[in-house]
C-alpha positions as a LaTeX table, in Angstrom:
\begin{tabular}{lrrr}
\hline
Residue & $x$ (\AA) & $y$ (\AA) & $z$ (\AA) \\
\hline
Met1 & 22.87 & $-16.13$ & 46.23 \\
Ser2 & 22.36 & $-18.98$ & 48.75 \\
Ala3 & 18.90 & $-19.97$ & 49.99 \\
Ile4 & 17.98 & $-19.25$ & 53.61 \\
Ile5 & 14.69 & $-21.17$ & 53.19 \\
Ser6 & 14.51 & $-24.39$ & 51.22 \\
Thr7 & 11.59 & $-26.80$ & 50.99 \\
Lys8 & 11.23 & $-29.98$ & 48.94 \\
Gly9 & 7.86 & $-31.65$ & 48.44 \\
Leu10 & 6.64 & $-30.03$ & 51.66 \\
Thr11 & 3.22 & $-31.52$ & 52.42 \\
Lys12 & 0.88 & $-31.36$ & 55.40 \\
Arg13 & $-2.39$ & $-33.24$ & 55.73 \\
Tyr14 & $-4.90$ & $-33.22$ & 58.55 \\
Gly15 & $-6.42$ & $-36.67$ & 58.25 \\
Arg16 & $-7.37$ & $-36.93$ & 54.60 \\
Lys17 & $-7.58$ & $-33.19$ & 54.12 \\
Pro18 & $-4.51$ & $-31.64$ & 52.46 \\
Ala19 & $-3.46$ & $-28.25$ & 53.84 \\
Leu20 & $-0.22$ & $-28.02$ & 51.86 \\
Val21 & 0.80 & $-30.11$ & 48.86 \\
Asp22 & 4.28 & $-30.68$ & 47.39 \\
Val23 & 5.67 & $-27.19$ & 47.95 \\
Asp24 & 9.14 & $-26.70$ & 46.46 \\
Leu25 & 10.48 & $-23.30$ & 47.43 \\
Glu26 & 13.82 & $-21.58$ & 47.73 \\
Val27 & 14.05 & $-18.11$ & 49.22 \\
Pro28 & 17.43 & $-16.41$ & 48.70 \\
Ala29 & 19.16 & $-14.78$ & 51.63 \\
Gly30 & 18.75 & $-11.03$ & 51.90 \\
Val31 & 15.35 & $-10.57$ & 50.22 \\
Val32 & 11.84 & $-9.69$ & 51.36 \\
Phe33 & 9.55 & $-12.51$ & 50.27 \\
Gly34 & 5.79 & $-11.96$ & 50.26 \\
Tyr35 & 3.64 & $-15.07$ & 50.70 \\
Leu36 & 0.13 & $-14.54$ & 49.34 \\
Gly37 & $-3.11$ & $-16.45$ & 49.51 \\
Pro38 & $-6.60$ & $-16.14$ & 51.03 \\
Asn39 & $-7.66$ & $-17.76$ & 54.29 \\
Gly40 & $-7.33$ & $-21.52$ & 54.04 \\
Ala41 & $-4.73$ & $-21.44$ & 51.25 \\
Gly42 & $-2.01$ & $-22.86$ & 53.52 \\
Lys43 & 0.05 & $-19.80$ & 54.45 \\
Thr44 & 0.00 & $-20.28$ & 58.21 \\
Thr45 & 0.55 & $-24.03$ & 57.83 \\
Thr46 & 3.67 & $-23.29$ & 55.76 \\
Ile47 & 4.95 & $-20.87$ & 58.38 \\
Arg48 & 4.38 & $-23.28$ & 61.27 \\
Leu49 & 6.31 & $-25.93$ & 59.38 \\
Leu50 & 9.16 & $-23.50$ & 58.68 \\
Val51 & 9.54 & $-22.43$ & 62.32 \\
Gly52 & 9.36 & $-26.01$ & 63.61 \\
Leu53 & 5.98 & $-25.84$ & 65.36 \\
Met54 & 4.69 & $-28.85$ & 63.46 \\
Arg55 & 6.03 & $-31.77$ & 61.46 \\
Pro56 & 5.31 & $-32.25$ & 57.77 \\
Thr57 & 3.34 & $-35.26$ & 56.62 \\
Ser58 & 5.99 & $-35.68$ & 53.92 \\
Gly59 & 8.75 & $-33.66$ & 52.34 \\
Ser60 & 11.19 & $-31.41$ & 54.17 \\
Ala61 & 12.05 & $-27.84$ & 55.06 \\
Ala62 & 15.41 & $-26.34$ & 56.01 \\
Ile63 & 16.38 & $-22.96$ & 57.46 \\
Gly64 & 19.97 & $-21.93$ & 56.87 \\
Gly65 & 20.70 & $-25.53$ & 55.87 \\
Ala66 & 19.29 & $-26.95$ & 59.13 \\
Asp67 & 16.35 & $-29.35$ & 58.78 \\
Thr68 & 13.36 & $-28.07$ & 60.74 \\
Val69 & 12.63 & $-31.54$ & 62.14 \\
Arg70 & 15.99 & $-33.27$ & 62.57 \\
Ala71 & 17.84 & $-30.09$ & 63.62 \\
Arg72 & 14.97 & $-27.98$ & 64.90 \\
Ser73 & 16.90 & $-26.04$ & 67.57 \\
Glu74 & 19.62 & $-25.12$ & 65.11 \\
Ala75 & 17.05 & $-24.00$ & 62.53 \\
Gln76 & 15.17 & $-21.91$ & 65.10 \\
Arg77 & 18.33 & $-20.03$ & 66.09 \\
His78 & 18.19 & $-18.29$ & 62.72 \\
Ile79 & 14.57 & $-17.11$ & 63.16 \\
Gly80 & 12.63 & $-14.20$ & 64.61 \\
Tyr81 & 8.96 & $-15.23$ & 64.49 \\
Leu82 & 5.69 & $-13.33$ & 64.75 \\
Pro83 & 2.66 & $-15.67$ & 64.75 \\
Gly84 & $-0.60$ & $-14.70$ & 63.11 \\
Glu85 & $-2.37$ & $-14.53$ & 66.49 \\
Phe86 & 0.17 & $-13.15$ & 68.91 \\
Val87 & $-0.93$ & $-13.15$ & 72.56 \\
Gly88 & 2.08 & $-13.23$ & 74.93 \\
Tyr89 & 1.80 & $-13.80$ & 78.69 \\
Pro90 & $-1.16$ & $-11.66$ & 79.83 \\
Asp91 & 0.03 & $-11.18$ & 83.43 \\
Leu92 & 3.42 & $-9.75$ & 82.41 \\
Thr93 & 4.09 & $-6.20$ & 81.30 \\
Ala94 & 5.54 & $-5.77$ & 77.83 \\
Asp95 & 8.91 & $-4.95$ & 79.37 \\
Gln96 & 8.91 & $-8.07$ & 81.59 \\
Tyr97 & 7.87 & $-10.27$ & 78.70 \\
Leu98 & 10.47 & $-8.90$ & 76.28 \\
Arg99 & 13.26 & $-9.21$ & 78.87 \\
Tyr100 & 12.18 & $-12.80$ & 79.53 \\
Leu101 & 12.36 & $-13.67$ & 75.82 \\
Ala102 & 15.71 & $-11.89$ & 75.51 \\
His103 & 17.05 & $-14.09$ & 78.31 \\
Leu104 & 15.78 & $-17.24$ & 76.56 \\
Arg105 & 17.60 & $-16.21$ & 73.40 \\
Gly106 & 20.85 & $-15.84$ & 75.32 \\
Gly107 & 20.78 & $-12.08$ & 75.48 \\
Val108 & 19.57 & $-9.23$ & 73.28 \\
Asp109 & 21.11 & $-5.78$ & 72.88 \\
Asp110 & 19.05 & $-3.69$ & 75.27 \\
Lys111 & 19.51 & $-0.61$ & 73.09 \\
Val112 & 17.88 & $-2.41$ & 70.16 \\
Arg113 & 14.92 & $-3.47$ & 72.30 \\
Arg114 & 14.39 & 0.03 & 73.71 \\
Arg115 & 14.72 & 1.64 & 70.29 \\
Leu116 & 12.06 & $-0.67$ & 68.82 \\
Ile117 & 9.70 & 0.07 & 71.72 \\
Glu118 & 10.13 & 3.81 & 71.18 \\
Arg119 & 9.72 & 3.69 & 67.39 \\
Leu120 & 6.48 & 1.71 & 67.61 \\
Gly121 & 5.04 & 3.92 & 70.36 \\
Leu122 & 4.64 & 1.03 & 72.79 \\
Asp123 & 4.15 & 1.62 & 76.54 \\
Pro124 & 6.26 & $-1.19$ & 78.07 \\
Thr125 & 4.79 & $-0.76$ & 81.56 \\
Val126 & 1.30 & $-2.01$ & 80.60 \\
Arg127 & 0.31 & $-5.63$ & 81.19 \\
Ile128 & $-0.10$ & $-7.51$ & 77.91 \\
Gly129 & $-3.52$ & $-8.77$ & 79.02 \\
Ala130 & $-4.73$ & $-5.17$ & 79.35 \\
Met131 & $-3.54$ & $-4.10$ & 75.91 \\
Ser132 & $-5.55$ & $-3.53$ & 72.77 \\
His133 & $-4.97$ & $-5.87$ & 69.85 \\
Gly134 & $-2.85$ & $-3.26$ & 68.10 \\
Asn135 & $-0.55$ & $-2.77$ & 71.10 \\
Arg136 & $-0.17$ & $-6.53$ & 71.58 \\
Gln137 & 0.86 & $-6.69$ & 67.92 \\
Lys138 & 3.55 & $-4.09$ & 68.65 \\
Val139 & 4.92 & $-6.35$ & 71.39 \\
Gly140 & 4.97 & $-9.21$ & 68.89 \\
Ile141 & 6.88 & $-7.12$ & 66.35 \\
Val142 & 9.44 & $-6.03$ & 68.95 \\
Gln143 & 10.10 & $-9.60$ & 70.11 \\
Ala144 & 10.55 & $-10.77$ & 66.49 \\
Phe145 & 12.98 & $-7.98$ & 65.50 \\
Met146 & 14.90 & $-7.38$ & 68.73 \\
Ser147 & 17.39 & $-10.25$ & 68.32 \\
Glu148 & 18.29 & $-9.02$ & 64.81 \\
Pro149 & 17.86 & $-12.52$ & 63.35 \\
Glu150 & 19.03 & $-13.77$ & 59.97 \\
Leu151 & 15.43 & $-14.61$ & 59.07 \\
Leu152 & 12.23 & $-12.85$ & 60.09 \\
Val153 & 9.10 & $-14.99$ & 59.65 \\
Leu154 & 6.05 & $-12.76$ & 60.01 \\
Asp155 & 2.46 & $-13.98$ & 59.73 \\
Glu156 & 0.07 & $-11.09$ & 58.96 \\
Pro157 & 2.38 & $-8.64$ & 60.79 \\
Thr158 & 0.37 & $-5.42$ & 60.39 \\
Ala159 & $-2.99$ & $-6.78$ & 61.57 \\
Gly160 & $-4.52$ & $-4.26$ & 63.97 \\
Leu161 & $-1.88$ & $-1.57$ & 63.48 \\
Asp162 & $-2.83$ & 2.00 & 62.67 \\
Pro163 & $-1.47$ & 3.51 & 59.42 \\
Leu164 & 1.39 & 5.42 & 61.07 \\
Val165 & 2.65 & 2.30 & 62.86 \\
Gln166 & 2.27 & 0.31 & 59.63 \\
Arg167 & 4.54 & 2.83 & 57.94 \\
Glu168 & 7.12 & 2.46 & 60.70 \\
Phe169 & 6.88 & $-1.33$ & 60.34 \\
His170 & 7.62 & $-1.02$ & 56.61 \\
Thr171 & 10.69 & 1.03 & 57.49 \\
Leu172 & 11.83 & $-1.70$ & 59.91 \\
Val173 & 11.48 & $-4.29$ & 57.15 \\
His174 & 13.57 & $-2.21$ & 54.75 \\
Glu175 & 16.21 & $-1.67$ & 57.43 \\
Ala176 & 16.34 & $-5.39$ & 58.27 \\
Lys177 & 16.91 & $-6.20$ & 54.60 \\
Ala178 & 19.61 & $-3.51$ & 54.33 \\
Ala179 & 21.36 & $-5.11$ & 57.32 \\
Gly180 & 21.42 & $-8.48$ & 55.51 \\
Ser181 & 18.37 & $-10.19$ & 57.02 \\
Thr182 & 15.75 & $-12.09$ & 55.04 \\
Val183 & 12.07 & $-11.33$ & 55.63 \\
Phe184 & 9.35 & $-13.90$ & 54.90 \\
Leu185 & 5.93 & $-12.39$ & 55.44 \\
Ser186 & 2.40 & $-13.48$ & 54.72 \\
Ser187 & $-0.25$ & $-10.86$ & 54.18 \\
His188 & $-3.73$ & $-10.19$ & 52.84 \\
Val189 & $-2.72$ & $-6.56$ & 52.22 \\
Leu190 & $-1.47$ & $-6.74$ & 48.66 \\
Ser191 & $-0.46$ & $-3.08$ & 48.49 \\
Glu192 & 1.76 & $-3.68$ & 51.53 \\
Val193 & 3.46 & $-6.65$ & 49.89 \\
Gln194 & 4.02 & $-4.68$ & 46.70 \\
Glu195 & 5.61 & $-1.87$ & 48.75 \\
Val196 & 8.12 & $-3.98$ & 50.70 \\
Ala197 & 8.66 & $-7.28$ & 48.86 \\
Asp198 & 11.30 & $-8.24$ & 46.30 \\
Met199 & 9.71 & $-11.59$ & 45.50 \\
Val200 & 6.22 & $-13.07$ & 45.80 \\
Gly201 & 4.89 & $-16.60$ & 46.16 \\
Ile202 & 1.20 & $-17.18$ & 45.39 \\
Leu203 & $-0.49$ & $-20.08$ & 47.17 \\
Arg204 & $-3.72$ & $-21.57$ & 45.85 \\
Gln205 & $-5.54$ & $-24.37$ & 47.67 \\
Gly206 & $-2.35$ & $-25.56$ & 49.33 \\
Arg207 & $-0.25$ & $-25.49$ & 46.16 \\
Leu208 & 2.42 & $-22.97$ & 45.25 \\
Val209 & 1.28 & $-21.75$ & 41.82 \\
Glu210 & 3.78 & $-18.94$ & 41.21 \\
Val211 & 7.09 & $-17.61$ & 42.50 \\
Arg212 & 8.38 & $-14.48$ & 40.81 \\
Ser213 & 10.00 & $-11.17$ & 41.52 \\
Ile214 & 7.67 & $-8.22$ & 41.97 \\
Gly215 & 9.16 & $-6.75$ & 38.81 \\
Glu216 & 8.38 & $-9.86$ & 36.76 \\
Leu217 & 4.81 & $-10.05$ & 38.01 \\
Thr218 & 3.95 & $-6.41$ & 37.49 \\
Ala219 & 5.75 & $-6.18$ & 34.14 \\
Arg220 & 3.48 & $-8.69$ & 32.44 \\
Pro221 & 2.34 & $-7.37$ & 29.04 \\
Leu222 & $-1.35$ & $-7.38$ & 30.03 \\
Arg223 & $-2.80$ & $-3.91$ & 29.51 \\
His224 & $-6.13$ & $-2.41$ & 30.50 \\
Ile225 & $-7.13$ & 0.04 & 27.76 \\
Asp226 & $-10.12$ & 2.40 & 27.84 \\
Leu227 & $-11.18$ & 3.76 & 24.44 \\
Val228 & $-13.52$ & 6.74 & 24.25 \\
Phe229 & $-15.22$ & 7.43 & 20.90 \\
Ala230 & $-16.97$ & 10.59 & 19.77 \\
Gly231 & $-19.57$ & 8.66 & 17.74 \\
Ala232 & $-19.76$ & 5.16 & 16.31 \\
Val233 & $-17.64$ & 2.41 & 17.86 \\
Pro234 & $-16.09$ & $-0.68$ & 16.24 \\
Ala235 & $-18.03$ & $-3.93$ & 16.46 \\
Leu236 & $-17.12$ & $-5.49$ & 19.80 \\
Asp237 & $-17.00$ & $-8.98$ & 18.27 \\
Arg238 & $-14.41$ & $-7.68$ & 15.80 \\
Leu239 & $-12.26$ & $-6.42$ & 18.66 \\
Arg240 & $-12.61$ & $-9.72$ & 20.51 \\
Gln241 & $-11.15$ & $-11.56$ & 17.50 \\
Leu242 & $-7.90$ & $-9.59$ & 17.55 \\
Asp243 & $-4.70$ & $-11.35$ & 18.59 \\
Gly244 & $-3.95$ & $-10.87$ & 22.27 \\
Val245 & $-7.34$ & $-9.49$ & 23.26 \\
Arg246 & $-8.48$ & $-11.17$ & 26.46 \\
Ser247 & $-11.80$ & $-9.38$ & 26.94 \\
Val248 & $-13.89$ & $-6.48$ & 25.63 \\
His249 & $-16.62$ & $-4.64$ & 27.56 \\
Arg250 & $-18.58$ & $-1.48$ & 26.82 \\
Asn251 & $-20.17$ & 0.97 & 29.21 \\
Thr252 & $-21.81$ & 4.33 & 28.59 \\
Lys253 & $-18.49$ & 6.16 & 28.45 \\
Ala254 & $-15.90$ & 3.82 & 26.97 \\
Val255 & $-14.94$ & 0.50 & 25.48 \\
His256 & $-12.69$ & $-1.39$ & 27.89 \\
Val257 & $-10.16$ & $-3.82$ & 26.39 \\
Glu258 & $-7.81$ & $-6.23$ & 28.16 \\
Leu259 & $-4.90$ & $-6.86$ & 25.82 \\
Glu260 & $-1.82$ & $-9.04$ & 26.11 \\
Gly261 & 1.05 & $-8.05$ & 23.83 \\
Ser262 & 1.26 & $-5.46$ & 21.08 \\
Thr263 & $-1.39$ & $-2.77$ & 20.59 \\
Ala264 & $-0.60$ & $-2.39$ & 16.86 \\
Glu265 & $-3.53$ & $-4.40$ & 15.52 \\
Leu266 & $-5.99$ & $-2.82$ & 17.93 \\
Leu267 & $-4.90$ & 0.67 & 16.89 \\
Arg268 & $-5.24$ & $-0.25$ & 13.21 \\
Val269 & $-8.84$ & $-1.43$ & 13.72 \\
Ile270 & $-9.95$ & 1.63 & 15.68 \\
Ala271 & $-8.15$ & 4.15 & 13.41 \\
Pro272 & $-11.17$ & 4.77 & 11.10 \\
Phe273 & $-13.28$ & 5.76 & 14.10 \\
Glu274 & $-13.14$ & 9.09 & 15.92 \\
Val275 & $-11.25$ & 8.29 & 19.12 \\
Thr276 & $-11.26$ & 11.13 & 21.64 \\
Asp277 & $-9.29$ & 9.47 & 24.43 \\
Ile278 & $-7.13$ & 6.40 & 25.09 \\
Val279 & $-6.13$ & 5.44 & 28.64 \\
Ser280 & $-3.77$ & 2.49 & 29.11 \\
Arg281 & $-2.45$ & 1.07 & 32.36 \\
Glu282 & $-0.60$ & $-1.99$ & 33.63 \\
Pro283 & $-2.21$ & $-4.29$ & 36.21 \\
Asp284 & $-1.11$ & $-3.96$ & 39.83 \\
Leu285 & $-0.29$ & $-6.84$ & 42.15 \\
Glu286 & $-3.86$ & $-7.09$ & 43.41 \\
Glu287 & $-5.25$ & $-7.60$ & 39.91 \\
Ile288 & $-2.59$ & $-10.21$ & 39.14 \\
Phe289 & $-3.37$ & $-12.01$ & 42.39 \\
Leu290 & $-7.11$ & $-11.99$ & 41.75 \\
Asn291 & $-6.49$ & $-13.29$ & 38.24 \\
Tyr292 & $-4.93$ & $-16.43$ & 39.74 \\
Tyr293 & $-7.97$ & $-16.94$ & 41.93 \\
Gly294 & $-10.32$ & $-16.44$ & 39.01 \\
Gln295 & $-8.83$ & $-19.47$ & 37.29 \\
Asp296 & $-10.57$ & $-22.80$ & 37.82 \\
\hline
\end{tabular}
């Protein structure tokens, strides 16, 4: 599968302060790629470099094989872009603004534009400057999707949307992927990323620390196990010494164990004790993400 996004050593500094450092990334065509990191991690900087709104300090980025600096116009033809703080032209109605952008793109199927407006519940006759944040965000989503681009680059796309519109947005993402488009989205909403993404990149202090499929990340053999005993419990220090045990904590109801790998040795140690309940679960994407940010 060919890469729609490719970066090599992509770096951006503001003076001496690094915002992005040596990012090597390839995003295959036809996937939904979630880009994760807290404020200040470099997500928006990456996106602005990808869409050609700024130049890298060093390194390069290409969209559909077109360099975002040397062939910026060609690269941008592949992209539908929603910025993190979408504003639009406040004196234009949504309809006037969307028609204007459609003209700049060389024409957009009017049926597609109208269908998006209807599905998101947007009133196109209202001036953008008079809209709530959530309705302005709907305008931003429509303008990004309406040209049916090869690549959608979406920076915090569901900010300000109510839950029903968020659900419709997720459907639009799935439909775009089914039609062959690639979606690159940054988000703080980890449950949203887990719902729509095929792959995830985790950014930490301007460095890309992990790129994996959702399946690979959530299938890690780290288990959270709660053990409930009727009476005496094993010595916690004994449990901590077992192979694969990451941590052991006790509260009034249970002994909580984080275990990587096989449970065989743990079960052997607790077998002489009266265990009344065992609850085991895999970590979700949020726990995995927070684990990266707990590392120093």
